[in-house]
PAKOLKOL-922966 format. One record per atom (N, C-alpha, C): residue in one letter; x, y, z. Coordinates in steps of 0.001 Angstrom, whole numbers, plus 500000, padded with zeros to 6 digits. Layout:
BEGIN
AXYZ
...
***
This chain:
BEGIN
X361587887905673830
X360986888496675040
X359480888332674989
X358896888023676156
X357435887918676255
X356821889296676203
X355997889571675167
X355442890917674960
X354532891333676094
X353788890382676696
X352879890750677774
X353644891263678983
X354816890677679237
X355603891160680379
X356204892517680108
X356325892889678806
X356837894216678446
X355760895288678519
X354550894957678079
X353466895931677994
X353060896450679364
X352937895560680328
X352440895971681640
X353294897039682292
X354627896875682350
X355432897941682944
X355306899260682204
X355231899210680863
X355097900455680087
X353804901161680438
X352699900399680496
X351411900990680860
X351471901586682245
X352142900895683126
X352255901412684495
X352985902725684508
X354049902826683717
X354799904081683646
X353946905174683043
X353204904857681985
X352338905849681332
X351292906376682288
X350679905463683048
X349660905883684000
X350264906769685061
X351440906411685517
X352111907206686552
X352419908611686047
X352946908696684825
X353311909996684267
X352078910863684073
X351014910275683539
X349786911037683321
X349235911574684624
X349188910711685623
X348667911111686920
X349517912191687531
X350836912024687438
X351739913009688025
X351578914356687345
X351492914315685974
X351343915574685245
X350071916285685615
X348996915533685766
X347714916127686129
X347773916749687508
X348348916022688474
X348451916546689829
X349334917780689874
X350418917756689090
X351325918900689077
X350628920122688502
X349853919901687413
X349127921024686815
X348095921586687779
X347367920671688434
X346338921104689379
X346957921887690524
X348126921391691019
X348786922084692117
X349274923458691684
X349807923522690464
X350292924801689947
X349155925791689788
X348024925312689254
X346867926174689051
X346315926659690388
X346251925733691350
X345735926085692672
X346625927124693333
X347932926994693119
X348878927930693718
X348680929338693164
X348318929434691890
X348121930734691257
X346875931434691755
X345869930673692132
X344603931273692551
X344745931944693910
X344064933056694063
X344036933733695344
X343192932919696333
X343496933000697610
X342660932301698591
X341215932778698498
X340300931869698699
X338883932208698614
X338396932647699990
X338174933932700165
X337829934441701499
X336412934044701899
X336210933710703143
X334856933411703611
X334057934699703778
X332761934557703906
X331908935707704199
X332251936203705607
X332522937484705730
X332883938034707035
X331654938164707919
X331896938355709196
X330797938532710149
X329937939733709775
X330595940806709361
X329857942022708970
X329041941785707710
X329639941115706725
X328910940816705484
X327700939932705768
X327871938942706612
X326765938053706942
X325623938824707586
X325959939737708500
X324928940543709152
X324184941396708127
X324918941957707167
X324295942778706122
X323364941942705243
X323810940744704887
X322990939865704056
X321719939467704796
X321870939076706064
X320708938656706860
X319683939781706976
X320155941011707137
X319257942157707247
X318487942373705945
X319186942266704806
X318539942476703507
X317547941364703192
X317915940129703510
X317060938974703216
X315775939005704035
X315840939598705207
X314683939609706116
X313457940274705495
X313663941182704563
X312532941894703967
X311967941252702721
X312473940093702321
X312057939480701064
X310893938502701252
X310114938359700207
X309042937364700178
X308975936775698781
X308381935593698689
X308357934883697417
X306959934369697123
X306728934050695853
X305484933361695513
X305601931926696024
X304487931316696329
X304503929964696889
X304964928965695830
X306010928195696122
X306475927213695134
X305490926071694959
X305449925530693757
X304544924409693482
X304976923153694227
X306270923060694510
X306812921934695270
X308164922371695822
X308777921524696622
X310097921834697145
X311083921932695987
X311754923067695883
X312685923305694787
X314124923201695285
X314978922641694444
X316391922525694788
X317220923188693690
X318099924105694110
X318913924871693170
X320386924559693409
X321075924132692359
X322515923928692419
X323206925275692227
X323968925702693216
X324758926932693112
X326195926509692825
X326602926707691584
X327922926231691151
X328910927381691210
X329956927213692031
X330871928317692355
X332242928199691709
X332440927212690889
X333773926986690317
X334109928025689248
X335370928434689228
X335875929266688137
X337141928625687596
X337317928713686284
X338564928280685666
X339371929493685205
X338913930673685614
X339603931916685289
X339576932844686488
X339303934104686250
X339295935105687321
X338289934722688406
X338723934808689658
X337846934481690776
X337276935756691379
X335963935915691301
X335285937040691937
X335127936749693427
X335663937611694243
X335560937380695692
X334128937530696194
X333243938046695357
X331829938170695732
X331076936853695613
X331715935821695077
X331044934531694888
X330491933999696207
X331291934089697255
X330843933574698553
X329655934375699087
X329666935679698868
X328522936508699291
X327268936124698525
X327441935879697217
X326297935480696398
X325725934152696874
X326620933177697104
X326160931855697526
X325456931918698884
X326010932695699806
X325391932809701133
X324042933509701043
X323942934543700230
X322664935250700107
X321601934340699514
X321962933530698510
X320989932603697918
X320564931547698930
X321517931060699715
X321178930083700751
X320159930670701735
X320423931898702204
X319547932514703202
X318206932930702602
X318207933376701342
X316947933711700668
X316052932482700603
X316642931358700207
X315859930128700113
X315278929711701444
X316087929806702495
X315622929410703823
X314551930356704354
X314749931661704147
X313815932636704699
X312467932591704007
X312476932493702669
X311225932573701901
X310586931204701670
X311358930132701799
X310834928807701499
X310713928530700010
X311305929412699178
X311160929273697725
X311996928125697173
X313138927829697810
X314029926788697317
X315087926493698376
X315775925391698199
X316967925114698981
X318150925064698035
X319328925403698540
X320502925444697681
X321494924357698062
X322212923898697044
X323323922973697223
X324514923587696495
X325607923838697207
X326792924428696592
X327754923346696137
X328448923623695029
X329444922675694539
X330457923384693646
X331655922802693576
X332674923200692605
X333165921981691830
X332485920861691999
X332884919593691404
X332121919364690101
X332852919229688989
X332210919046687698
X331375917766687636
X331648916827688526
X330882915574688526
X329407915804688815
X329084916959689382
X327673917249689667
X326869917356688385
X327555917541687242
X326859917658685954
X326687916313685254
X327092915222685899
X326722913913685389
X325196913801685425
X324629913179684429
X323164913158684286
X322460912662685544
X323012911627686155
X322380911080687348
X322381912036688519
X323415912871688630
X323491913843689719
X322644915077689435
X322593915471688175
X321933916720687805
X320419916651687939
X319867915475687776
X318409915353687703
X317692915737688990
X318410915802690120
X317770916145691391
X317427917631691509
X317999918469690605
X317853919917690729
X316762920466689805
X316184921593690249
X315208922311689421
X315869923410688605
X317016923878689054
X317752924912688332
X319219924840688719
X320064925293687808
X321492925452688073
X321809926941688041
X322455927421689096
X322903928810689143
X324406928839688914
X324827929423687796
X326247929616687521
X326669930933688177
X327367930817689284
X327682931940690163
X329040932534689797
X329039933482688848
X330281934116688366
X331341933072688033
X330945932091687248
X331803930953686902
X332735931308685745
X333586932271685958
X334430932809684891
X335283931737684226
X335256931757682887
X336039930848682034
X335725929369682276
X334583929080682874
X334193927692683085
X334107926986681736
X334716925813681672
X334753925081680409
X334349923629680638
X333310923201679964
X332859921812680026
X333652921015678989
X334499920097679438
X335291919282678517
X334665917913678267
X333785917492679165
X333171916173679059
X331909916255678203
X331884915560677088
X330742915608676162
X329457915109676820
X329571914104677695
X328380913588678366
X327790914635679308
X328656915388679983
X328174916445680868
X327554917588680069
X328113917879678921
X327513918895678046
X326102918467677644
X325989917247677221
X324672916746676819
X323697916753677992
X324181916371679169
X323319916333680349
X322777917718680681
X323638918748680584
X323176920098680891
X322164920586679858
X322416920305678578
X321474920722677539
X320140919985677682
X320207918701677987
X318969917940678201
X318216918495679408
X318956918901680417
X318389919453681654
X317536920682681357
X318116921659680678
X317381922906680451
X316358922751679330
X316717922088678253
X315770921923677153
X314581921060677561
X314805920219678557
X313732919371679038
X312783920047680007
X313054921310680356
X312109922055681177
X312645922596682485
X313932922437682749
X314516922959683979
X315031924390683756
X315699924952684778
X316086926355684721
X317582926583684807
X318015927697684233
X319400928165684327
X319371929587684869
X320222929853685864
X320379931197686417
X321845931578686256
X322086932763685741
X323462933248685597
X323653934521686387
X324727934570687161
X325073935775687915
X326410936305687415
X326424937567687029
X327604938336686630
X328525937555685685
X329613936962686200
X330611936315685351
X330141935068684648
X328870934705684796
X328344933517684126
X328334933643682613
X328479934856682093
X328541935030680633
X329985935063680129
X330959935009681049
X332369934974680641
X332838933524680592
X332087932708679902
X332313931248679863
X332050930720678456
X332249929434678296
X331789928670677126
X332369929182675805
X333609929698675859
X334208930212674626
X334341929126673565
X334409927859673992
X334535926754673032
X333272925898672980
X332157926477673463
X330888925723673458
X329770926677673043
X329586926875671739
X328619927859671233
X327194927628671710
X326783926384671860
X325404926113672273
X325139926635673679
X326106926498674578
X325938927004675939
X325967928532675959
X326810929129675099
X326842930582674996
X325503931112674493
X324918930402673551
X323591930776673046
X322550930622674141
X322672929573674942
X321729929321676024
X321694930492677011
X322846930955677459
X322896932018678467
X322505933365677875
X322648933519676546
X322169934728675890
X323237935536675204
X324440935590675786
X325522936367675204
X326809936058675943
X327940936520675404
X329229936286676040
X329951937598676303
X330730937605677358
X331463938790677797
X332335939352676686
X332316940680676548
X333178941355675584
X334149942301676288
X333608943165677164
X334445944139677871
X333609944776678969
X334244945612679801
X333460946321680817
X334022947728681068
X333672948675680190
X334030950073680463
X333431950577681776
X332335949935682213
X331636950347683441
X332237949547684591
X333267950120685207
X334068949397686186
X333430949393687570
X333992948573688448
X333421948348689776
X333409949589690649
X334265950561690364
X334351951755691205
X333399952863690758
X332811952724689576
X331920953760689068
X330494953591689556
X329730954654689449
X328298954614689751
X327553954837688450
X326745953882688078
X326120953889686758
X324597953979686875
X323988954464685805
X322528954618685770
X321904953430685047
X320781952967685570
X320076951824684994
X318622952178684742
X318072951651683660
X316657951823683379
X315975950469683436
X314763950469683914
X313974949248683994
X313143949170682722
X313523948289681825
X312886948204680510
X311473947639680592
X311221946796681595
X309881946229681771
X309444946437683220
X308986947635683536
X308638947945684938
X307452947160685478
X306616946596684599
X305462945821685071
X305762944326685158
X306967943931684790
X307335942521684862
X307563942125686315
X307007941001686777
X307186940592688181
X308643940473688610
X309562940209687666
X310969940053688034
X311607941405688359
X310984942492687939
X311539943818688234
X310739944566689301
X309796943893689944
X308933944555690925
X309702945213692062
X310818944640692443
X311577945180693577
X312432946378693203
X312567946646691910
X313416947733691428
X312599949002691233
X313273950132691273
X312617951425691060
X312253951539689579
X310978951574689292
X310514951591687897
X311011952813687136
X311317953897687846
X311790955120687200
X313282955085686897
X313949954012687326
X315388953900687130
X316139954117688435
X317403953748688438
X318192953864689658
X319674953904689308
X320490954266690286
X321940954275690119
X322564953305691106
X323682952718690685
X324304951666691480
X325777951564691102
X326606951210692068
X328020950953691802
X328225949455691602
X328688949079690434
X328999947681690143
X329727947630688807
X330318946494688509
X330971946293687217
X329957945702686246
X329795946356685100
X328772945944684134
X329430945562682818
X328983944448682253
X329570943904681033
X328884944443679777
X329696944610678752
X329186944642677377
X329248943209676865
X328213942790676151
X328175941421675652
X328226941379674130
X328616940272673615
X328571940027672178
X327822938725671920
X327155938614670776
X326982939678669798
X326096940794670338
X326127941950669673
X325301943071670094
X323827942771669820
X322970943671670282
X321515943543670104
X320988942247670717
X321295942047671997
X320769940882672700
X319252940883672729
X318647942068672583
X317191942158672619
X316546941410671455
X317331941052670433
X316799940235669338
X316648938777669758
X317331938379670851
X317311936989671278
X316818936799672700
X316747937890673446
X316382937818674861
X315309938852675176
X314600938625676258
X313649939617676746
X314365940435677821
X314735941643677463
X315567942472678330
X314708943125679408
X315145942992680653
X314413943533681796
X315047944812682328
X316372944851682356
X317116946002682874
X318290946268681946
X318596947540681702
X319751947880680878
X320368949183681380
X321548949484680870
X322186950751681217
X321400951910680616
X321354953023681334
X320658954216680868
X321689955218680369
X321811955304679055
X322814956176678457
X322406957645678447
X321247957962679016
X320922959376679213
X321771959979680325
X322391959128681131
X323264959578682203
X324664959830681643
X325188961015681874
X326464961409681264
X327613960508681717
X327669960196683014
X328754959352683512
X328700957967682884
X327524957419682743
X327362956099682141
X327731956125680665
X327344957192680008
X327575957322678564
X329057957544678237
X329832958081679185
X331229958420678914
X332216957579679717
X331787956423680196
X332645955568681020
X333882955107680244
X334977954937680977
X336219954452680386
X336910953494681345
X337644952569680778
X338491951687681571
X339843951599680875
X340772950857681463
X342100950719680879
X342045950056679512
X341012949277679269
X340912948537678009
X339981949199676996
X339523950415677289
X338680951114676326
X337466951741676959
X336764952516676161
X335599953220676671
X334320952807675978
X333288953619676171
X331978953359675592
X332031953560674079
X331377952678673354
X331320952745671896
X329988953332671454
X329913953876670231
X328625954387669732
X327523953341669756
X327891952078669569
X326895951002669559
X326474950582670961
X327042951200671991
X326652950885673368
X325376951610673785
X324587952031672816
X323293952641673151
X322322951595673691
X322665950325673558
X321799949235674014
X322669948222674752
X322716948331676092
X323545947439676906
X322650946736677927
X322132945561677591
X321299944816678542
X322098944389679764
X321431944401680922
X322058943982682175
X321374942733682727
X320061942692682702
X319315941507683138
X318330941121682037
X318199939821681842
X317254939355680821
X316750937951681146
X315694937570680454
X315191936201680502
X315046935699679077
X315012934394678943
X314765933815677622
X314344932358677782
X313382931923677001
X313077930489676967
X314176929774676193
X314466928550676581
X315464927742675860
X314973926309675851
X314545925847674701
X313842924581674647
X312577924702675471
X312357923766676378
X311221923838677292
X311604924507678613
X312858924909678729
X313347925487679970
X313384927000679953
X313939927563681020
X313923929016681225
X315290929476681727
X315742930614681202
X317044931174681574
X316853932583682113
X317453932860683256
X317502934210683827
X318959934570684064
X319356935755683584
X320711936241683811
X320664937667684330
X321541937965685281
X321736939345685700
X323216939652685746
X323587940801685227
X324984941235685235
X325427941813686559
X324496942064687465
X324874942564688778
X325626941475689541
X326621941880690358
X327231940877691214
X328729940899691347
X329407941879690801
X330863941951691002
X331179942442692415
X330520943502692830
X330797944084694142
X330058943321695240
X330707943179696383
X330132942413697488
X328784942955697930
X328670944290698012
X327456944870698600
X326222944690697737
X326387944226696517
X325227943874695696
X324378942835696423
X325031941982697176
X324322940859697780
X323767941165699173
X323761942441699527
X322902942886700631
X322136944140700228
X321936944276698914
X321037945290698377
X319669944625698219
X318713945009699048
X317435944306699092
X316714944326697750
X316787945452697032
X316102945545695739
X316697944562694733
X318025944470694694
X318671943546693762
X318419942104694166
X318451941827695463
X318158940462695913
X316728940062695560
X315791941001695679
X314416940720695264
X314337940411693783
X315123941125692998
X315201940896691555
X315742939496691268
X316802939102691955
X317403937790691749
X316461936682692226
X315822936885693371
X314857935902693875
X313756935648692856
X313183936709692305
X312117936547691311
X312638935856690061
X313877936182689671
X314467935521688510
X314647934032688718
X315051933637689924
X315196932213690231
X313835931528690221
X312821932199690799
X311491931579690816
X310934931420689402
X311284932339688511
X310925932159687104
X311660930944686525
X312965930842686817
X313776929772686240
X313304928394686682
X312885928263687947
X312453926942688432
X311011926640688037
X310285927653687534
X308934927420687030
X307811927841687952
X308126928571689036
X307085928985689980
X306534930381689712
X307215931172688906
X306767932531688589
X306510932608687098
X305248932724686728
X304891932775685309
X304953934208684794
X305675934394683715
X305760935706683067
X305691935490681556
X305505936583680833
X305598936529679379
X307081936642679031
X307696935525678672
X309126935539678354
X309386935435676854
X308356935620676047
X308535935568674596
X309433936719674149
X310193936474673120
X311105937498672614
X310310938471671740
X310256939760672108
X309480940714671311
X309935940723669851
X308993940640668956
X309288940616667530
X308957941965666901
X309644942336665828
X309313943585665142
X307852943605664700
X307278944792664704
X305909945012664242
X304874944295665097
X305172944161666377
X304223943604667332
X304233944458668588
X303214944298669410
X303142944987670693
X303188943956671809
X303904944265672878
X303892943393674041
X302596943625674822
X302307942720675735
X301125942884676581
X301202944186677373
X302397944507677869
X302578945737678645
X302320946967677785
X302770946945676519
X302550948089675628
X301065948260675334
X300374947170675125
X298938947252674853
X298207947870676038
X298548947413677250
X297921947960678457
X298252949438678632
X299434949840678141
X299878951228678299
X299329952148677217
X298567951596676276
X297904952440675282
X298610952574673950
X299626951765673692
X300322951856672415
X299501951197671305
X299628951762670099
X298973951217668918
X300015950977667837
X299858949863667122
X300774949519666049
X300283950136664746
X301157950860664060
X300767951521662819
X301229950771661572
X302103949791661755
X302567948995660622
X302669947545661077
X301902946673660409
X301856945271660821
X302895944412660121
X303742945037659305
X304773944296658592
X304310943702657279
X303005943864656960
X302461943236655760
X301782944226654826
X301108945230655399
X300340946166654580
X300607947604655032
X300195948531654200
X300294949950654532
X298896950522654756
X298030949731655387
X296638950143655560
X296472951375656439
X297433951623657313
X297342952788658193
X298014954023657617
X298311953988656312
X298989955100655660
X298250955507654388
X298489956717653987
X298041957190652685
X299226957879652028
X299141958080650737
X300252958698650034
X300061960202649950
X301153960918650083
X301080962380650086
X300607962912648736
X301123962322647662
X300733962735646317
X300746961522645403
X299777961445644506
X299763960385643527
X299594959007644131
X300105958005643410
X299997956622643872
X301349955921643787
X302299956358644597
X303602955698644590
X303522954334645254
X304566953551645116
X304565952197645661
X305769952002646590
X305517952060647883
X306553951688648844
X306706950176648816
X307933949717648981
X308171948278649029
X307899947759650442
X307078946734650547
X306843946062651830
X307291944620651668
X308363944273652404
X308972942957652238
X309628942535653550
X309362941319653980
X309985940750655182
X309790941652656404
X308585942220656522
X308275943028657690
X308887944409657688
X309356944874656534
X310039946166656421
X309393946985655318
X309198948285655595
X308659949209654602
X309803950111654109
X310028950134652791
X311184950827652241
X310757951872651224
X311314953078651380
X311110954152650420
X312280954133649441
X311987954361648178
X312984954368647106
X313817953091647044
X313178951920647048
X313966950692646931
X314713950677645604
X315998950356645663
X316836950313644454
X316823951639643702
X316637952743644431
X316691954069643820
X315424954509643121
X314359953704643154
X313106954046642490
X312282954978643373
X311975956178642871
X311180957145643638
X309803956577643942
X309371956735645184
X308080956193645592
X307156957249646176
X307667958438646472
X306843959477647070
X306731959320648577
X306453960400649266
X306299960368650723
X304998959680651111
X304967959149652336
X303805958436652832
X303365959074654151
X302046959140654388
X301495959861655531
X300627958922656368
X300748959013657691
X299861958244658560
X298421958658658286
X297510957718658349
X296111957990658004
X295466958993658946
X295809958945660235
X295205959841661220
X296112961035661490
X295519962051662109
X296296963201662568
X296378963160664090
X297429963783664625
X297698963692666061
X298112965052666613
X297814965254667891
X298266966459668580
X299329966096669610
X298945965439670701
X299905965009671719
X300141963511671572
X301396963118671429
X301669961709671149
X303106961348671505
X303322960049671598
X304650959449671750
X304808958482670591
X305730958750669683
X305929957954668476
X307291957271668522
X307318955975668231
X308573955232668122
X308601954501666795
X309759954446666176
X309932953626664980
X311406953296664792
X311656952177664114
X313018951809663728
X313261952267662305
X314474952740662049
X314834953124660682
X316238952624660374
X316472952406659085
X317780951942658623
X318116952683657337
X319237953384657339
X319624954154656155
X320646953381655328
X320675953685654054
X321741953213653178
X322806954303653111
X323920954009652478
X325031954964652439
X324620956286651778
X324925957386652475
X324658958755652003
X323170959060651868
X322330958307652567
X320884958481652426
X320360959639653265
X319201960158652838
X318532961277653494
X317029960984653503
X316397961205654638
X314952961093654753
X314547961922655962
X313339961721656446
X312920962470657616
X311524962058658065
X311209962434659288
X309864962238659836
X309291963634660069
X308290963995659282
X307637965289659464
X306392965092660317
X306241965922661336
X305115965760662266
X304487967119662555
X303258967069663113
X302412968272663193
X302364968929661817
X302147968063660834
X302205968458659428
X300824968944658971
X300669970279658829
X299391970866658391
X299648972295657942
X298739972791657107
X298799974197656671
X300115974545656000
X300725973546655357
X301967973823654630
X303187973941655518
X303089973518656772
X304225973615657690
X304308972355658533
X305530972018658970
X305729970830659813
X307090970918660483
X307220970252661619
X308531970010662207
X309104968752661550
X310440968652661510
X311057967470660903
X312144966893661797
X312010965590662080
X313074964807662708
X313959964317661573
X315172964830661485
X316049964514660373
X316567963081660452
X316476962359659335
X317081961034659196
X318143961135658112
X319382960755658469
X320502961057657592
X321681960132657881
X322485959862656868
X323808959282657069
X324764960430657326
X325054960659658599
X325882961807658969
X327273961776658345
X327801960585658112
X329167960469657612
X329279960814656131
X328284960405655331
X328426960503653879
X327512961541653214
X326484962026653935
X325604963021653316
X326036964426653739
X326204965295652762
X326734966626653024
X325856967513653886
X324560967211653961
X323650968066654729
X324023968102656214
X324710967058656674
X325090967008658084
X326070968120658442
X326797968611657442
X327784969659657694
X327286971039657292
X326056971104656833
X325472972400656502
X324672972910657694
X324053974059657550
X323292974609658655
X324203975156659743
X323724975137660992
X324453975722662116
X324635974675663207
X325872974383663546
X326210973507664679
X325527972141664611
X325368971605663410
X324794970274663280
X323277970230663315
X322616971362663036
X321152971366663106
X320489970775661864
X321303970136661004
X320743969347659901
X321208967897659966
X321817967512661065
X322332966154661212
X321244965232661738
X321559963949661797
X320618962941662253
X320019963303663606
X318693963205663699
X317897963430664917
X317723964897665274
X318233965802664454
X318008967225664708
X316550967598664449
X316118968734665024
X314916969392664538
X315401970167663324
X315092969672662152
X315784970072660931
X315910971589660771
X317158972043660593
X317535973440660372
X317171974349661544
X316879973732662680
X316506974516663858
X317407974201665057
X317283973007665617
X317965972691666873
X318823971445666686
X320127971545666989
X321005970376666841
X320851969398667991
X321083968112667746
X321032967107668813
X322365967032669554
X322334966451670737
X323543966230671528
X323567964787672018
X324769964309672327
X324965962999672970
X324451961843672128
X324581961955670806
X324092960890669936
X324978959646670024
X324342958471670016
X325026957192669891
X324352956461668745
X325065956311667642
X324460955881666383
X324973954515665973
X324063953636665575
X324455952370664970
X324858952614663514
X325812951855662996
X326339952121661653
X325294952000660555
X325613952583659404
X324775952447658210
X324528950969657938
X323264950651657635
X322894949266657383
X322361948554658610
X322456949198659787
X321891948632661011
X320706949482661466
X319831948881662257
X318641949575662718
X318969950567663837
X318348951732663765
X318344952718664836
X316889952985665216
X316677953534666407
X315310953850666824
X315130955351666992
X314123955892666331
X313723957284666515
X312524957336667452
X312484958383668255
X311329958596669131
X311036960085669173
X309759960427669026
X309307961821669079
X308188961915670095
X308324962815671044
X307285963052672043
X306788964485671890
X305500964623671671
X304856965943671605
X303837966006672728
X304039966907673658
X303144967047674805
X302877968529675031
X301803969014674406
X301541970450674436
X302615971178673650
X303212972186674249
X304276972939673580
X305642972284673747
X305715971275674601
X307006970635674868
X307223969462673914
X308383969437673261
X308706968417672263
X310093967857672531
X310230966536672346
X311508965861672560
X311837964975671372
X313124964918671030
X313644963956670062
X314553962981670801
X314372961688670543
X315209960649671124
X315830959837670000
X317028959318670253
X317703958435669302
X318298957274670084
X317858956059669757
X318361954857670416
X318280954933671933
X317123955403672405
X316869955439673837
X317475956606674572
X318102957534673856
X318751958687674477
X318045959961674021
X317684960814674988
X317080962089674635
X318178963005674085
X318042963392672814
X319105964176672181
X318755965654672040
X317466966001672176
X317088967412672202
X315675967551672748
X315382968721673279
X314026969071673708
X313866970579673605
X312643971006673426
X312375972441673302
X310915972706673608
X310606973963673851
X309232974420674042
X308902975426672957
X307847975140672217
X307433976037671137
X307168977429671703
X307700978426671011
X307456979807671423
X308375980316672510
X309254979469673029
X310178979912674070
X311259980811673476
X311998981475674348
X313066982361673887
X314105981588673083
X314436980394673571
X315412979552672865
X314876979144671497
X313622978723671439
X313009978326670175
X313025979491669188
X312646980653669638
X312582981825668756
X313958982222668237
X314989982014669070
X316347982332668634
X316760981433667472
X316503980130667598
X316826979212666503
X315980979503665273
X314727979829665493
X313822980125664384
X314336981313663570
X314837982327664235
X315308983540663556
X316528983280662679
X317260982168662961
X318447981841662181
X318185980765661131
X316952980293661041
X316650979135660204
X316103979526658840
X315932978530657992
X315338978728656673
X313851979054656762
X313273978853657963
X311841979070658156
X311527980470658691
X312512981304658840
X312348982566659568
X311270983483659002
X310965983334657714
X309931984188657108
X308556983523657083
X308482982294657605
X307208981583657600
X306322982058658756
X305056982277658454
X304095982653659495
X303360981439660065
X303651980257659497
X302941979052659910
X303816978113660740
X305145978178660550
X306041977239661213
X305942977360662729
X305740976216663378
X305676976195664838
X304328976549665410
X303344976778664548
X302022977191665024
X301024976024665103
X301332974891664429
X300391973775664404
X300353973044665745
X299164972780666218
X299000971985667442
X298469970590667128
X298154970356665864
X297693969045665428
X298022968894663953
X298359967666663555
X298659967473662147
X299028966038661854
X299397965795660606
X299761964456660172
X301214964145660480
X301579962874660269
X302957962418660412
X303364961792659098
X304465962255658526
X304877961895657178
X306272961287657205
X306460960188656470
X307775959613656239
X308218960042654852
X309382960637654787
X309779961403653605
X310513960580652547
X310124960811651297
X310886960357650138
X311833961480649764
X313157961240649944
X314157962249649594
X315124961680648567
X314580960779647717
X315324960163646605
X316308959090647051
X316354958775648353
X317312957787648846
X316595956617649507
X317231955450649481
X316630954255650059
X316776954250651588
X315642954233652265
X315598954183653726
X314469953233654120
X314689952419655131
X313696951428655550
X313157951740656940
X311906951305657180
X311225951548658443
X310522950274658899
X310390950145660217
X309620949046660800
X309261949438662232
X308487948574662899
X308200948761664329
X307603950135664621
X306674950568663790
X306102951909663932
X304919951839664888
X305032952523666029
X303984952463667050
X303805953836667690
X302592954104668152
X302268955418668686
X301352955288669899
X301516956192670817
X300635956298671978
X300171957741672090
X298863957933672081
X298343959283672229
X298380959694673701
X298826960924673938
X298956961447675300
X297810962369675593
X297363962347676832
X296260963231677220
X296803964623677507
***
């Protein structure tokens, strides 16, 4: 038999089978998807009304933004609202024009080069299978172009780590469901991308993601996050689980440089009405203008032991530069705290080092610092320390140190006013991870915060304060609670505890 006459029919059959299988799979997948509803007349009117109030910075040139609407997983019906709002924003402000697509061929290098930014519009489970298209997208952003992600844009790239790193994080869960109303804080109120938002914080109904890995602020410049001081936000639950102790830091919107390019992501966008919320649309518009290169901001990732430009303008001072203890003195003798890799550690490897005191004394102040305890460790921050008396912000491993179960109602546990007032609503990162302490002293009013959550407050001399005082170990002291100015001390309590990011702002 002539082999060439045999091969051709076989190849023809193979091609036919492959094509048929592909078409059958595509048809089956299409059948499973819900119909994609168009923007309704009412929705369009709402979007047009919201867009009418927006304005933009003047673009350096005509900008073109690819709005990519394809999903390979769950389809958000808000996608069409998002795409229409971006189209109308661009037309109204002149900031950019949009091109919509669901065709992966748009990511071929020759097609992609016409755009200034790509907006992944809730592209759930989107998966790039073509290596050339993957390279084209990475070359696009690393070469100086922009990426914009809306809501489901982080529920992608499960098999492409570089793209997941580019966007900043990947979807983990959403205890904050679409029907709830959640509280948000503006982490950078002076940032141009948050100008349209209420700097004091706001509440909104939308579905909000938890992302992994945690601590996105180590890799991204966080602009907006959930405010866990709100009880409903702090106690949210869904069918798949509720809020975790580590959810004290849940970024919602962020920016990050990536190569020579810029990435803006916002978690807002599950609910349709997000896209006729003028404040949120202003936020998204500014984020896009940053991504395409028309809005200049400080997008550097804040590093430990440094101050941002906004903090400097707001009056914050750095007390530890990560290298020396020049702003400290020792309480007694000449102990040696370990300073290594930007971290100051008391009792490294169990070696007693003695307590350390800030060089200056303070009356009204806002103090922030990061601390990390070892297992069963005990330490503290003593403030208004003078005349043999001081208040103490307790630092403790609540799980393994027995002091947490002594005293009254937890008034010796982490973040308590030691032996006086117990904290509430604590959300604690595990032993070995960083937590943030914050102490605010403003006249007689004092607050303790832990990981961005106010856990207690009191007024010196108040009826409540006096009641706790009468039950405490200090009840016979004539000096406790009387100091209006004093030092700040980090305590050696024989256990290894580390500190960094120590900064203070004096209050008038």
